[in-house]
N, C-alpha and C positions, 0 to 999 in steps of 0.2 A: 265809171263804176256800174256793174250791171244791177238791173232792178231787183233780183234776187238778194244780190249782195246788201245790196240798202235796207232791203226787208229784214234781213237777218242782223244788221248792226243795230237797226232800230228796237227790235226786238230783244235783243242783249241789253240794251240800253235801258228799256222799260223793265226787263228783269230785274237788273242791279238795283235801279232805283226803288223798284218794290221790296226787294230785300232789305236795303239800306233802311228803308221807313218801318219795315218789320223790326229790325233791330233797334231802330231808336225808340220806338214806341215800347219794345220790351224791356229794353235797358231802363227808360223812363219809369214804368210801371214797377220794376224790380226795385229801382231805386227808392220810390216813394211807397212801396208797400210796408206795412205795418202788421204786426202780429200782438194779440191780446192773449197776456198770460193769465190764465185764471188761477187765481190761489186762494178762492174764498175759503175752502175747507182745511186749508193749511193756516190760517190766521187765527190769533188767539181770539176767544169768546167769552161772555159772561157765563158765569155758572148760576146766577141767580135771575136770569132774566132772559127772554127771547123777543125778537124783533117781529112787529106785527107785519103781515103780508098784504099786499094791493092788488087791484087789478091794475094792468099797465095802461089799461085805457082811462085811468085816472090820471095818469102822468103826461104833463105836456111841456115841462121846463126842465132844462139843464143848468145846473147853478156851478160858476167856475170859481174854485178856490185855490189859495196857496197854503201851503204848512205855515209858513212863518217859523221855518227852522232850518237848520243846513242841511242839505241834501246828504243822504248816509247810505245812497246805492241801493240795492235789492232788498238790503234789510229795512229801508225805512217803512214800509206799508206795515212791519210788524210792531214796530216801535211804535209807530200812529195808532193801533189797534190796542197796544198795553196801555198808551196813555189814555185815550178816549175810554177805556174800562175801569181803569183803576183812579185817574185823574177825575174824569168826567162823571161817570157811573153809567156809562151806556151799555148797551148789550153787546156790542162791537164795533169795529172801526167806522167811522160816520160817513165814508165816501164809498160810493160804489165803483170809481175807476180811479186809479193812481198813477201817475206819470213822473219817472225818475228824471235826473238830472240829464242821463245818458239818452233819454227818448224811449226807455222801456215801458211798455203800456201794462200795467195790471187790472185784471178784474178783482174787486175786493169785496163785493158784495153782490147778491142778487139783485138785479133791478126792480124786482117784484118785492123786495124788502123795503119797508118804509125806515127811513133813517134820520138822526136828528142832526143834519148838518146845516139846515137854513131855517131855523126857526119853526116853531108849532104850526104856524099859518101855512108853511111852504114845503114841508117835509112831505106830506101825503102825496104832493102832485109833482115833486122834483127828482131828479137825479143828481147826486153830487159827484162831479169831477175836479180832481185836485192835482195841482203840480206842486212838486217839492220845491223848497227854497225860500229864502227870506229876502228877496229883491224887493226894489221900491221903484214905483213909476217914476218915469225920467220924461219930461215934457221935451219933444222935438227928437226923442228916438224913436226907432222901429221896434216892435216887439221883439223880433231877433237880435236886438242888441241889448236888451232888457234880461232876457234868458237866454240859455243856449239854443242854438239854431235846432238841434234835434229835437229837444224836449218842445220847442214851440211847435215844431213840425207835427210832432205827435199829437201835442194837444188839438192842433187844428184837425189832423186826421180823424182822431177819436171822435170829437163834435160832428162832423161830418159824417162818419159813419154811424154813430147813434140816431141822427135824424134820417139819413136812409133808411136804416133798419126799422126804425118806429117812426112813421111818418107823423104821428101825433106829437112829436116832440118839436114843437113850433118855434119855443122861446128859448133863448141863450141868454144868461142874464150873470153879471157879476156878483160875488157875495155882498159885496159892499151897497149893491143897490137895494139889498134887503135890510140890510143893519146899519145904523148910523155909527156904530162902534167898529166895524171894520174897514179895511181898504184893499182887503185882497179881490181878485188876484193881482191887484198892481201891473194891468196891462191895460194899453190903449183898446177897449172894446169895440169900436168902430172898424178898427183894423181887423181886428181878431175877427169878426162877424164877416167882414169882406172875404177874408182868407177862407174861412169855412164856406162861404157861397160859392167860390170857385173852384173848390176842392172836389176832384173827382175819386171815388172810392170803389 
């Protein structure tokens, strides 16, 4: 085989490997891409009160919740908002981000809005992220076995995205770590934190 032919074969192989690598990375990112659907203005709000705004520089914590109710698809954030307004007397939905069973991510409240999701001592400095469902923590099982895979991956992605976008959000905690009367989100937090740390957004 002539030298020129060898060079041509090597060059073609390098080109093919480059294309395959590009396609792998593209497909991986496409598969793991997530979209946040902003429905803040569509959700019910109280007619008798308004939420206090805050400087995002004050916010350093993300609190992870679950709804403790059966998932109801895209309608669930609206039902939750009505429950929080009419049942709890709040100005609107208590959570800033809402993740459905199918893994759809909704922004349900402005991050600048203080929200009563984690107790009066923590509301000013935290963001509430909720997954729908009434699951229970199961020892020995991974988080993706406790809740649907797409829902878990969207939760991980959302937490990683928030931390990347707002570097002051250095803490991710479970709701039950702030209230002895709660058990949510009923996930293994050490596993969740590891998955968030290794996720690229």
